[in-house]
C-alpha positions as CSV (number, residue, x, y, z in Angstrom):
1,X,-16.8,-1.5,0.0
2,X,-17.4,-0.3,-3.5
3,X,-15.7,-3.4,-5.2
4,X,-18.3,-5.8,-4.2
5,X,-20.9,-5.4,-7.0
6,X,-17.8,-6.0,-9.2
7,X,-16.6,-9.0,-7.6
8,X,-20.3,-10.1,-7.5
9,X,-20.7,-10.0,-11.1
10,X,-17.1,-10.9,-12.5
11,X,-16.1,-13.7,-9.8
12,X,-19.4,-14.8,-8.0
13,X,-17.8,-18.6,-8.2
14,X,-14.4,-18.0,-7.9
15,X,-12.7,-20.9,-6.0
16,X,-10.3,-19.5,-3.9
17,X,-9.3,-15.5,-2.9
18,X,-5.6,-15.1,-2.7
19,X,-3.8,-12.2,-1.7
20,X,-0.1,-11.0,-0.7
21,X,0.9,-8.2,1.5
22,X,-1.8,-5.2,1.5
23,X,-3.9,-7.8,-1.1
24,X,-4.0,-10.2,2.1
25,X,-4.8,-7.9,4.4
26,X,-8.0,-6.3,1.9
27,X,-8.8,-10.3,1.3
28,X,-8.9,-11.2,4.8
29,X,-11.5,-7.9,4.9
30,X,-13.6,-8.9,2.1
31,X,-14.1,-12.4,3.4
32,X,-15.2,-10.7,6.9
33,X,-17.2,-8.3,5.1
34,X,-19.0,-10.8,2.4
35,X,-18.1,-14.6,3.4
36,X,-20.3,-15.4,0.8
37,X,-17.9,-14.9,-1.8
38,X,-15.1,-16.7,-0.4
39,X,-15.0,-20.5,-0.7
40,X,-11.0,-20.8,0.6
41,X,-8.9,-17.6,1.6
42,X,-4.9,-17.9,1.0
43,X,-2.8,-15.0,2.8
44,X,0.8,-15.1,1.3
45,X,3.5,-13.5,3.6
46,X,1.2,-11.4,5.7
47,X,-1.1,-11.2,9.0
48,X,-2.5,-8.4,10.8
49,X,0.6,-8.3,13.0
50,X,2.7,-6.5,10.3
51,X,3.9,-3.5,11.6
52,X,6.6,-0.3,10.9
53,X,9.6,-2.6,12.2
54,X,8.5,-5.5,10.0
55,X,8.1,-3.8,6.8
56,X,10.7,-1.3,7.1
57,X,12.6,-3.0,4.0
58,X,9.2,-2.7,1.7
59,X,8.9,0.9,3.0
60,X,12.4,1.7,2.0
61,X,11.8,0.0,-1.3
62,X,8.9,2.1,-2.1
63,X,10.4,5.2,-0.8
64,X,13.0,5.0,-3.4
65,X,13.1,7.1,-6.6
66,X,10.2,8.0,-8.4
67,X,11.9,7.4,-11.7
68,X,15.0,5.5,-12.8
69,X,17.2,6.8,-15.6
70,X,17.1,3.3,-17.1
71,X,16.0,-0.3,-16.9
72,X,19.2,-1.4,-15.4
73,X,19.1,1.2,-13.0
74,X,15.4,-0.3,-11.7
75,X,16.8,-3.8,-11.8
76,X,19.7,-3.1,-9.9
77,X,17.4,-1.4,-6.8
78,X,15.5,-4.2,-7.5
79,X,18.1,-7.0,-6.7
80,X,19.3,-4.7,-4.1
81,X,16.4,-5.5,-2.3
82,X,15.6,-9.2,-3.1
83,X,18.7,-10.6,-2.6
84,X,17.5,-14.4,-2.4
85,X,15.4,-14.0,-5.9
86,X,17.0,-14.8,-9.2
87,X,17.9,-11.7,-11.3
88,X,15.9,-13.3,-14.0
89,X,12.7,-13.5,-12.1
90,X,13.1,-10.2,-10.5
91,X,13.7,-8.9,-14.3
92,X,10.5,-10.6,-15.4
93,X,8.7,-8.9,-12.3
94,X,9.8,-5.4,-13.4
95,X,8.8,-6.1,-17.0
96,X,5.0,-7.0,-15.7
97,X,5.2,-4.0,-13.2
98,X,7.1,-1.2,-14.3
99,X,6.6,0.7,-17.5
100,X,8.8,3.0,-19.6
101,X,8.3,6.4,-20.2
102,X,8.3,8.3,-23.2
103,X,11.9,9.8,-22.1
104,X,13.4,6.4,-21.8
105,X,13.1,6.7,-17.8
106,X,11.5,3.8,-16.3
107,X,9.0,4.0,-13.3
108,X,6.4,1.5,-11.4
109,X,3.6,0.8,-13.0
110,X,1.4,2.1,-9.9
111,X,1.6,5.2,-8.0
112,X,3.8,4.2,-4.9
113,X,3.2,6.0,-1.4
114,X,5.7,8.4,-1.0
115,X,7.9,8.9,2.3
116,X,6.2,8.8,5.5
117,X,5.3,4.9,5.4
118,X,4.2,3.5,8.5
119,X,2.1,6.5,10.2
120,X,0.8,5.5,13.7
121,X,2.5,6.2,17.5
122,X,1.9,2.4,17.7
123,X,3.9,1.4,14.6
124,X,1.0,0.1,12.8
125,X,1.4,0.4,8.9
126,X,-2.4,1.3,8.5
127,X,-5.5,1.8,10.6
128,X,-7.7,-0.9,11.4
129,X,-5.0,-4.0,11.6
130,X,-6.5,-4.7,15.2
131,X,-9.7,-5.4,14.2
132,X,-8.7,-7.7,11.1
133,X,-7.4,-9.9,13.8
134,X,-10.6,-10.3,15.0
135,X,-11.5,-11.1,11.3
136,X,-9.1,-14.0,11.5
137,X,-11.7,-15.8,14.2
138,X,-14.5,-15.3,11.9
139,X,-13.3,-17.2,8.9
140,X,-15.0,-20.1,8.5
141,X,-13.9,-20.9,5.0
142,X,-10.7,-23.3,4.4
143,X,-8.2,-20.8,5.4
144,X,-4.3,-21.0,4.8
145,X,-1.1,-18.9,5.2
146,X,1.8,-19.1,3.1
147,X,4.9,-18.0,5.4
148,X,8.3,-17.3,3.8
149,X,10.8,-19.3,5.8
150,X,13.1,-16.0,6.0
151,X,10.2,-13.6,5.9
152,X,10.8,-10.3,7.7
153,X,7.0,-9.7,7.7
154,X,5.5,-12.6,9.5
155,X,7.3,-14.0,12.7
156,X,6.2,-16.8,14.7
157,X,4.4,-15.0,17.4
158,X,2.3,-14.0,14.0
159,X,1.7,-17.4,13.4
160,X,0.7,-18.2,17.0
161,X,-2.0,-15.6,17.2
162,X,-3.2,-16.5,13.8
163,X,-3.6,-20.3,15.0
164,X,-5.0,-19.2,18.4
165,X,-7.7,-17.6,16.5
166,X,-8.5,-19.7,14.3
167,X,-7.7,-23.1,14.9
168,X,-8.4,-24.5,11.9
169,X,-6.3,-22.3,9.5
170,X,-3.2,-23.9,7.9
171,X,0.1,-22.5,8.0
172,X,2.6,-23.6,5.0
173,X,6.0,-22.8,5.2
174,X,8.0,-22.3,1.7
């Protein structure tokens, strides 16, 4: 993992490692690879149990247009895919995560994977997820899963598997 030297240099004494979505899976992998760097692990609404079905709404959102003709258009799509969040919250999120192009159109600030999200005949959204369940067992630092109460991504079976594999893990539902 090429980021280890950077983490060791810039955040050697971080009090916690927090990750959501792919960042959460990455945080779990980092905890397994370099446990000396992690003092507490917090996964936000993700476990290695994520699959194509659970992440389908996210994949549909990501597979949307690359460019939007206006800020209102990108906001409208974001509201459509996030019906439980306030428009004000989503507007703020877009302003942090999207940029206006020179021609006035809007696009996400980062490169999104395009089409075909969730490869794999077994429904996995990325290779190696089964191995991350084994990493859950090896987490020795305080470990918290923050789960959304209406999350389509983390279900009761995921929580049961996580706590079976790491009984010291704490689950907080928000």
